[in-house]
RODO-2510 file (C-alpha; in nm, 4 decimals, decimal comma):
residues 444
     n   res          X          Y          Z
     1     x    10,1117     5,7022     4,6890
     2     x    10,3207     6,0006     4,8103
     3     x    10,1824     6,2265     4,5554
     4     x     9,8173     6,1610     4,6368
     5     x     9,8871     6,1634     5,0015
     6     x    10,0061     6,5060     4,9874
     7     x     9,7113     6,6016     4,7114
     8     x     9,4467     6,4855     4,9973
     9     x     9,6449     6,7614     5,2471
    10     x     9,6418     7,0032     5,0207
    11     x     9,2437     6,9603     4,9421
    12     x     9,1950     6,9669     5,2888
    13     x     9,3397     7,2694     5,3613
    14     x     9,1884     7,4370     5,0945
    15     x     8,8505     7,3475     5,2533
    16     x     8,9753     7,4658     5,5929
    17     x     9,0210     7,8467     5,4161
    18     x     8,6487     7,7565     5,1922
    19     x     8,8378     7,8280     4,8581
    20     x     8,7344     7,6123     4,5701
    21     x     9,0466     7,5314     4,3302
    22     x     8,9597     7,8533     4,1048
    23     x     8,9802     8,0969     4,3786
    24     x     9,2963     7,8994     4,5351
    25     x     9,4446     7,9486     4,2119
    26     x     9,3260     8,2844     4,1604
    27     x     9,5149     8,3753     4,4990
    28     x     9,8246     8,2548     4,4197
    29     x     9,8385     8,4245     4,0900
    30     x     9,7378     8,7550     4,3055
    31     x    10,0113     8,6810     4,4840
    32     x    10,2434     8,6524     4,2034
    33     x    10,1405     8,9763     4,1128
    34     x    10,2516     9,1091     4,4105
    35     x    10,5955     9,0117     4,4011
    36     x    10,5668     9,1400     4,0447
    37     x    10,5599     8,7815     3,8429
    38     x    10,2887     8,7051     3,5976
    39     x    10,1855     8,3577     3,6556
    40     x     9,8878     8,2820     3,3877
    41     x     9,9689     7,9183     3,4322
    42     x     9,8342     7,8845     3,7728
    43     x     9,4506     7,7516     3,7051
    44     x     9,2217     7,5814     3,8965
    45     x     9,3106     7,2942     3,6572
    46     x     9,6342     7,2933     3,8230
    47     x     9,5237     7,3056     4,1768
    48     x     9,3034     6,9919     4,0817
    49     x     9,5950     6,7752     3,9112
    50     x     9,8035     6,8741     4,2210
    51     x     9,5423     6,7991     4,4880
    52     x     9,5375     6,4487     4,2501
    53     x     9,8790     6,3495     4,3131
    54     x     9,9354     6,3935     3,9413
    55     x    10,1187     6,6921     3,8996
    56     x    10,4525     6,7682     4,1021
    57     x    10,4616     7,0996     4,2461
    58     x    10,7535     7,3159     4,1718
    59     x    10,9984     7,4698     4,4360
    60     x    10,8866     7,8352     4,3262
    61     x    10,5243     7,7584     4,4007
    62     x    10,5687     7,6598     4,7623
    63     x    10,6163     8,0387     4,8859
    64     x    10,3110     8,1315     4,7043
    65     x    10,1279     7,8250     4,8501
    66     x    10,2270     7,9376     5,1901
    67     x    10,1085     8,2908     5,1368
    68     x     9,7864     8,1667     5,0781
    69     x     9,7566     7,9122     5,3120
    70     x     9,9533     8,0929     5,6375
    71     x     9,8032     8,4758     5,5314
    72     x     9,4711     8,6342     5,5766
    73     x     9,3484     8,6698     5,1990
    74     x     9,1625     8,9584     5,0525
    75     x     8,8847     8,7654     4,9727
    76     x     8,8613     8,6913     5,3047
    77     x     8,7867     8,8144     5,6712
    78     x     8,5435     9,1014     5,5290
    79     x     8,4322     9,3285     5,7290
    80     x     8,1171     9,2596     5,9104
    81     x     7,8426     9,4345     5,7836
    82     x     7,9058     9,8436     5,6948
    83     x     8,0418     9,9180     6,0427
    84     x     8,1229     9,6019     6,2431
    85     x     8,5241     9,5228     6,2462
    86     x     8,7170     9,4020     6,4537
    87     x     9,0001     9,6299     6,4724
    88     x     9,1291     9,4471     6,8044
    89     x     9,2172     9,1876     6,5946
    90     x     9,5144     9,3372     6,4962
    91     x     9,6881     9,4168     6,7970
    92     x     9,6708     8,9707     6,8849
    93     x     9,9035     8,6492     6,7430
    94     x     9,7971     8,6195     6,3464
    95     x     9,7594     8,2405     6,4350
    96     x     9,5160     8,2099     6,7635
    97     x     9,5118     7,8351     6,6781
    98     x     9,8856     7,7211     6,7969
    99     x     9,8673     7,4348     6,6032
   100     x     9,7097     7,5851     6,2516
   101     x    10,0730     7,7531     6,1232
   102     x    10,2235     7,4100     6,2169
   103     x     9,9917     7,1974     6,0305
   104     x    10,0168     7,3895     5,6893
   105     x    10,3893     7,3737     5,7514
   106     x    10,3765     7,0415     5,7599
   107     x    10,1583     7,0376     5,4438
   108     x    10,3829     7,2437     5,2686
   109     x    10,7146     7,0497     5,3538
   110     x    10,5241     6,7399     5,2099
   111     x    10,4433     6,9183     4,9000
   112     x    10,7764     7,0844     4,8736
   113     x    10,9232     6,7029     4,8571
   114     x    10,7291     6,5888     4,5473
   115     x    10,9392     6,7890     4,3354
   116     x    11,2818     6,9921     4,3428
   117     x    11,5126     7,1322     4,0855
   118     x    11,9163     7,0056     4,0726
   119     x    12,0016     7,1935     3,7606
   120     x    11,7735     7,3560     3,4976
   121     x    11,6614     7,0202     3,3469
   122     x    11,6928     6,7121     3,6003
   123     x    11,3848     6,6863     3,8518
   124     x    11,4620     6,5712     4,1583
   125     x    11,2123     6,3284     4,3730
   126     x    11,1902     6,2969     4,7424
   127     x    11,4216     6,0328     4,7100
   128     x    11,6508     6,2220     4,5795
   129     x    11,6113     6,5013     4,7794
   130     x    11,7188     6,4599     5,1762
   131     x    11,5701     6,6312     5,4731
   132     x    11,8427     6,8602     5,5458
   133     x    11,8408     6,9839     5,1678
   134     x    11,4755     7,0080     5,1985
   135     x    11,4418     7,2058     5,4922
   136     x    11,6354     7,4824     5,3708
   137     x    11,4752     7,4903     5,1016
   138     x    11,1529     7,5597     5,2506
   139     x    11,2722     7,7951     5,5288
   140     x    11,4006     8,0239     5,2124
   141     x    11,0910     7,9745     5,0754
   142     x    10,9308     8,1190     5,3422
   143     x    11,1030     8,4437     5,3838
   144     x    10,9356     8,7599     5,3351
   145     x    11,1619     8,8530     5,0529
   146     x    11,2408     9,1987     4,9023
   147     x    10,9438     9,1812     4,5697
   148     x    10,7054     9,1068     4,8120
   149     x    10,7951     9,3667     5,0384
   150     x    10,8061     9,6306     4,7561
   151     x    10,4876     9,5110     4,6124
   152     x    10,2938     9,5257     5,0054
   153     x    10,4725     9,8498     5,0599
   154     x    10,3483    10,0217     4,7060
   155     x    10,0097     9,8871     4,8367
   156     x    10,0023    10,0756     5,1099
   157     x    10,1200    10,3877     4,9652
   158     x     9,9008    10,3560     4,6882
   159     x     9,5604    10,3628     4,8951
   160     x     9,5355    10,7037     4,9662
   161     x     9,4556    10,8000     4,5877
   162     x     9,2084    10,5685     4,5782
   163     x     8,9897    10,7828     4,8056
   164     x     8,7381    10,9672     4,6192
   165     x     8,7230    10,6739     4,3741
   166     x     8,6011    10,3893     4,5515
   167     x     8,2979    10,3992     4,8190
   168     x     8,4807    10,4465     5,1838
   169     x     8,3847    10,1477     5,3457
   170     x     8,4982     9,9621     5,0429
   171     x     8,8354    10,1073     5,0532
   172     x     8,8096    10,0849     5,4128
   173     x     8,7793     9,6815     5,3904
   174     x     9,0645     9,6804     5,1330
   175     x     9,3203     9,8844     5,3737
   176     x     9,1777     9,6665     5,6879
   177     x     9,2229     9,3106     5,5230
   178     x     9,6211     9,4586     5,4163
   179     x     9,6518     9,4839     5,7506
   180     x     9,5656     9,1621     5,8228
   181     x     9,8290     9,0094     5,5890
   182     x    10,0749     9,2304     5,6598
   183     x    10,0579     9,1508     6,0508
   184     x    10,0806     8,7968     5,9663
   185     x    10,3962     8,8307     5,7313
   186     x    10,5376     9,0313     5,9999
   187     x    10,5230     8,6806     6,2000
   188     x    10,7437     8,5409     5,9562
   189     x    11,1132     8,5337     5,8711
   190     x    11,2995     8,8966     5,7665
   191     x    11,6168     9,0928     5,7627
   192     x    11,5996     9,3576     6,0508
   193     x    11,6018     9,6435     5,7416
   194     x    11,3059     9,4876     5,5846
   195     x    11,0735     9,4686     5,8863
   196     x    11,1289     9,7929     5,9475
   197     x    10,9918     9,8471     5,5831
   198     x    10,6990     9,6451     5,6567
   199     x    10,6196     9,8075     5,9668
   200     x    10,6446    10,1572     5,7770
   201     x    10,3734    10,0223     5,4953
   202     x    10,1515     9,8825     5,7567
   203     x    10,2144    10,2290     5,9849
   204     x    10,0913    10,4059     5,6697
   205     x     9,7770    10,1732     5,6063
   206     x     9,6748    10,1956     5,9367
   207     x     9,6905    10,5869     5,9478
   208     x     9,4928    10,5604     5,6361
   209     x     9,2686    10,3208     5,7709
   210     x     9,2021    10,5708     6,0701
   211     x     9,1040    10,8805     5,8665
   212     x     8,8316    10,6709     5,6869
   213     x     8,6996    10,5862     6,0152
   214     x     8,6671    10,9477     6,1245
   215     x     8,5443    11,0441     5,8440
   216     x     8,2311    10,7497     5,8469
   217     x     8,2085    10,8579     6,2165
   218     x     8,3563    10,4984     6,3243
   219     x     8,5298    10,6722     6,6110
   220     x     8,6210    10,4056     6,7836
   221     x     8,7881    10,2003     6,4917
   222     x     8,9655    10,5103     6,4308
   223     x     9,1059    10,5712     6,7657
   224     x     9,2123    10,1677     6,7445
   225     x     9,4002    10,1847     6,4021
   226     x     9,5767    10,5450     6,4788
   227     x     9,7247    10,3893     6,7953
   228     x     9,8325    10,0593     6,6174
   229     x     9,9882    10,3319     6,3444
   230     x    10,1718    10,4910     6,5991
   231     x    10,3170    10,1835     6,7448
   232     x    10,4088    10,0573     6,3872
   233     x    10,5492    10,3840     6,3086
   234     x    10,7636    10,4057     6,6214
   235     x    10,8694    10,0751     6,5578
   236     x    11,0202    10,1515     6,1898
   237     x    11,1202    10,5141     6,3060
   238     x    10,9092    10,6332     6,0271
   239     x    10,8196    10,9624     6,2207
   240     x    10,6168    11,1012     5,8551
   241     x    10,3269    10,8375     5,9763
   242     x    10,3815    10,8319     6,2872
   243     x    10,3173    11,2229     6,3220
   244     x    10,0151    11,2168     6,0974
   245     x     9,8580    10,9426     6,2953
   246     x     9,9022    11,1626     6,5908
   247     x     9,7337    11,4799     6,3998
   248     x     9,4623    11,2795     6,2880
   249     x     9,3904    11,1290     6,6489
   250     x     9,3738    11,4919     6,7702
   251     x     9,0478    11,4975     6,5327
   252     x     8,8838    11,2913     6,8030
   253     x     8,9451    11,4792     7,1386
   254     x     8,9434    11,8438     6,9592
   255     x     8,6466    12,0786     7,0855
   256     x     8,6542    12,1950     6,7203
   257     x     8,4725    11,8998     6,6019
   258     x     8,1269    11,8938     6,6808
   259     x     8,1298    11,4751     6,6559
   260     x     8,4097    11,4571     6,9208
   261     x     8,2831    11,2174     7,1590
   262     x     8,5009    11,3305     7,4727
   263     x     8,6442    11,6305     7,4000
   264     x     8,9690    11,7080     7,5406
   265     x     9,1567    11,9971     7,3848
   266     x     9,4513    11,9653     7,5815
   267     x     9,4855    11,6250     7,4712
   268     x     9,4457    11,7399     7,1517
   269     x     9,7128    12,0138     7,1294
   270     x     9,9438    11,7600     7,2788
   271     x     9,8844    11,5442     7,0171
   272     x     9,9762    11,8257     6,7588
   273     x    10,2628    11,9671     6,9276
   274     x    10,4006    11,6248     6,9589
   275     x    10,3397    11,5826     6,5649
   276     x    10,5204    11,9281     6,4722
   277     x    10,8514    11,7614     6,6825
   278     x    10,8733    11,4591     6,4687
   279     x    10,8366    11,5994     6,1477
   280     x    11,0862    11,8855     5,9582
   281     x    11,0405    12,1342     5,7196
   282     x    11,3618    11,9387     5,5306
   283     x    11,2425    11,5547     5,5331
   284     x    10,9033    11,5579     5,5020
   285     x    10,7287    11,9310     5,4130
   286     x    10,3843    11,8269     5,3331
   287     x    10,3473    11,5971     5,6393
   288     x    10,4578    11,9159     5,8571
   289     x    10,2428    12,1859     5,6381
   290     x     9,9236    11,9167     5,7139
   291     x     9,9817    11,8908     6,0887
   292     x    10,0505    12,2794     6,1444
   293     x     9,7144    12,2949     5,9554
   294     x     9,5665    12,0826     6,2016
   295     x     9,7592    12,3106     6,4758
   296     x     9,5680    12,6257     6,3099
   297     x     9,2371    12,5381     6,3797
   298     x     9,3110    12,4313     6,7596
   299     x     9,4874    12,7905     6,8087
   300     x     9,2017    12,9832     6,6784
   301     x     8,9742    12,7928     6,9284
   302     x     9,1938    12,8390     7,1740
   303     x     9,1420    13,2001     7,0926
   304     x     9,5045    13,2856     6,9109
   305     x     9,3964    13,4055     6,5825
   306     x     9,7939    13,5663     6,5186
   307     x     9,9271    13,2148     6,6048
   308     x     9,6661    13,0095     6,4112
   309     x     9,8036    13,2845     6,1228
   310     x    10,1257    13,1625     6,1939
   311     x    10,0468    12,8487     6,1263
   312     x     9,9057    12,9061     5,8128
   313     x    10,1845    13,0911     5,6589
   314     x    10,4366    12,8358     5,7358
   315     x    10,2141    12,5572     5,6439
   316     x    10,1622    12,7457     5,2758
   317     x    10,5177    12,7805     5,2125
   318     x    10,6073    12,4733     5,2969
   319     x    10,3266    12,3327     5,0216
   320     x    10,4782    12,5455     4,7777
   321     x    10,8422    12,4470     4,7814
   322     x    10,8022    12,0773     4,6105
   323     x    10,6195    11,8908     4,3980
   324     x    10,3250    11,6980     4,5529
   325     x    10,4302    11,3461     4,6421
   326     x    10,2889    11,0858     4,3865
   327     x    10,1804    10,8156     4,6793
   328     x    10,1673    10,8069     5,0130
   329     x     9,9475    10,9519     5,2675
   330     x    10,0334    11,3312     5,1910
   331     x     9,9695    11,2657     4,7702
   332     x     9,6053    11,4021     4,8260
   333     x     9,7460    11,7302     4,9322
   334     x     9,5654    11,9825     4,6618
   335     x     9,5672    12,3976     4,5478
   336     x     9,2658    12,3761     4,7637
   337     x     9,4028    12,2670     5,0876
   338     x     9,5501    12,5434     5,2661
   339     x     9,3257    12,7778     5,1383
   340     x     8,9650    12,5264     5,3067
   341     x     9,1507    12,5434     5,6526
   342     x     9,1923    12,9314     5,6057
   343     x     8,8456    12,9678     5,5788
   344     x     8,7749    12,7384     5,8776
   345     x     9,0201    12,9227     6,0705
   346     x     8,8410    13,2700     5,9689
   347     x     8,5041    13,0756     6,0593
   348     x     8,6361    12,9829     6,4287
   349     x     8,7441    13,3341     6,4594
   350     x     8,3946    13,4983     6,3877
   351     x     8,5702    13,6360     6,0327
   352     x     8,2546    13,5305     5,8404
   353     x     8,2892    13,7913     5,5275
   354     x     8,6529    13,6764     5,4980
   355     x     8,5383    13,3072     5,5507
   356     x     8,2740    13,2847     5,2852
   357     x     8,5251    13,4322     5,0394
   358     x     8,8229    13,2233     5,1492
   359     x     8,5834    12,9040     5,1566
   360     x     8,4290    12,9768     4,8040
   361     x     8,7653    13,0007     4,6307
   362     x     8,8409    12,6795     4,8196
   363     x     8,5385    12,4671     4,6837
   364     x     8,6095    12,6384     4,3512
   365     x     8,9399    12,4255     4,3867
   366     x     8,8235    12,1375     4,4693
   367     x     8,7615    11,8317     4,1988
   368     x     8,5565    11,6131     4,2094
   369     x     8,7311    11,3280     4,4281
   370     x     8,7804    11,5651     4,7649
   371     x     8,4443    11,4128     4,8944
   372     x     8,5100    11,4550     5,2414
   373     x     8,6822    11,7825     5,2279
   374     x     8,3678    11,9550     5,0170
   375     x     8,1246    11,8502     5,2811
   376     x     8,3754    11,9736     5,5349
   377     x     8,3812    12,3214     5,3580
   378     x     8,0213    12,3602     5,2218
   379     x     7,8893    12,3122     5,6077
   380     x     8,1220    12,5952     5,7326
   381     x     8,0299    12,8058     5,4342
   382     x     7,6617    12,7881     5,5564
   383     x     7,7617    12,8527     5,9074
   384     x     7,9329    13,1308     5,8444
   385     x     7,6106    13,2498     5,5838
   386     x     7,4340    13,1548     5,8739
   387     x     7,6227    13,3762     6,0917
   388     x     7,5334    13,6720     5,8004
   389     x     7,1771    13,6193     5,8044
   390     x     7,2162    13,4145     5,4606
   391     x     6,9341    13,1695     5,6063
   392     x     6,8024    13,0303     5,3203
   393     x     7,1685    12,9873     5,1231
   394     x     7,2959    12,8638     5,4304
   395     x     6,9872    12,5875     5,4299
   396     x     7,0958    12,4971     5,0548
   397     x     7,4668    12,4480     5,1507
   398     x     7,3685    12,2480     5,4248
   399     x     7,1382    12,0066     5,1943
   400     x     7,4425    12,0035     4,9013
   401     x     7,6550    11,8797     5,1609
   402     x     7,3854    11,6307     5,3148
   403     x     7,3564    11,4990     4,9407
   404     x     7,7351    11,4674     4,8763
   405     x     7,8172    11,3038     5,2138
   406     x     7,5122    11,0805     5,1521
   407     x     7,6089    10,9522     4,7670
   408     x     7,9659    10,9216     4,8375
   409     x     7,8944    10,6386     5,1149
   410     x     7,9910    10,8778     5,4259
   411     x     7,7839    10,9160     5,7358
   412     x     7,4250    11,0594     5,6517
   413     x     7,4169    11,2163     5,9756
   414     x     7,7459    11,4344     5,9291
   415     x     7,7571    11,5728     6,2817
   416     x     7,9292    11,9254     6,0869
   417     x     7,6092    11,9771     5,9487
   418     x     7,4055    11,8626     6,2584
   419     x     7,6430    12,0934     6,4653
   420     x     7,5800    12,4200     6,2233
   421     x     7,2168    12,3340     6,1793
   422     x     7,1928    12,4067     6,5491
   423     x     7,4454    12,6225     6,6199
   424     x     7,3877    12,8849     6,3500
   425     x     6,9951    12,8511     6,2785
   426     x     6,8650    12,7322     6,5821
   427     x     6,6652    13,0496     6,6186
   428     x     6,5685    13,0573     6,2943
   429     x     6,3925    12,7049     6,3283
   430     x     6,0481    12,8056     6,1962
   431     x     6,1471    12,9288     5,8907
   432     x     6,0313    12,7349     5,5403
   433     x     6,3840    12,6613     5,4365
   434     x     6,5208    12,5307     5,7857
   435     x     6,2183    12,3505     5,8256
   436     x     6,2553    12,1725     5,4937
   437     x     6,6434    12,1011     5,5914
   438     x     6,5341    11,9429     5,9052
   439     x     6,2927    11,6968     5,6952
   440     x     6,6451    11,6535     5,4840
   441     x     6,8523    11,5627     5,7541
   442     x     6,7187    11,5784     6,0844
   443     x     6,4687    11,2768     6,0181
   444     x     6,7008    11,0592     5,8792
***
């Protein structure tokens, strides 16, 4: 009778999540995989037998049950449409219903009482498992342990390597779901060091989610993700993620960016200066290099060409010292990174011949995964050609940038493309090449 009662409770909890028996088992296998375990034995039939009260649940499975029942799943909580996502939910308690977590913990307690182990062979039934012992076993099962933490950290650091290989909205959805998972787990029990590591993993994911949101022209979401990243990184003592979150946030107020909703050059420079102070050349050379490159464009925009080149030179020295990390936020660094920034600075400073040479070199070095950077460099190159009077070629380059962005799932009306067209080609708008470009870009 006890098994049937516990099985009924499990069935009700599964139904509340909207999961079939197979989907529930798949979620358990996913969590086992994150913890480094292979659990091919967990199937829909296993769940059905638990719910029917005809199979006892091992104590080892209680941890996986808790993760499925208490933590958002990657297949649930999807983004609503292409752009709508409640990013503010990441700042709210993971369990809005006060009794929901307790109800599921009560369920797990009843399930855990169905089976335990006393030695390698002898099963222990509910009559043998006293409440104190059960409570200790259950408390141990619900701790966020090192295998789980390592799996979540590895996943967070791998996200940047997926850029260019998955549609940006799909990748953003996956990163957002990862943040929901970590956010829920941070309410659990774990040692202080483990909590800081988990916060650091979340800061990495939130920083990357902010960058993706900038690239798909969702600036409000980007601001929320990047504020969350700064908060988590500050709590974890993760200066690398904190500095990069500040550097990416500076795009949102930069006068250099044609799509900045509220330009505030002073704030952008302050964020970059704070980021520079956070990361040293010894502990985080690539993160510091990224921040310096970002600062170089702001220096150039402010009219300090010499200062911009000092930052570019230091960034190049830093990036050539050590091998590029295999994962993490700085892993997308490639040989074209500093060259493209040099071309952008040359464009800002009016060195159009130099900009054309640098940007063509950078584009020649970019691999297929560098979609956003390539579209940006094509737009900058088009601007340089337009200012040199090469109107037809400038229009061809802007059309390439637009098509590349459209096929990659980036914002089809990339503000940078529109900005170059309006700034550098407005006086040529009667020419056939510009009219064709307008038909392609401005009317879509």
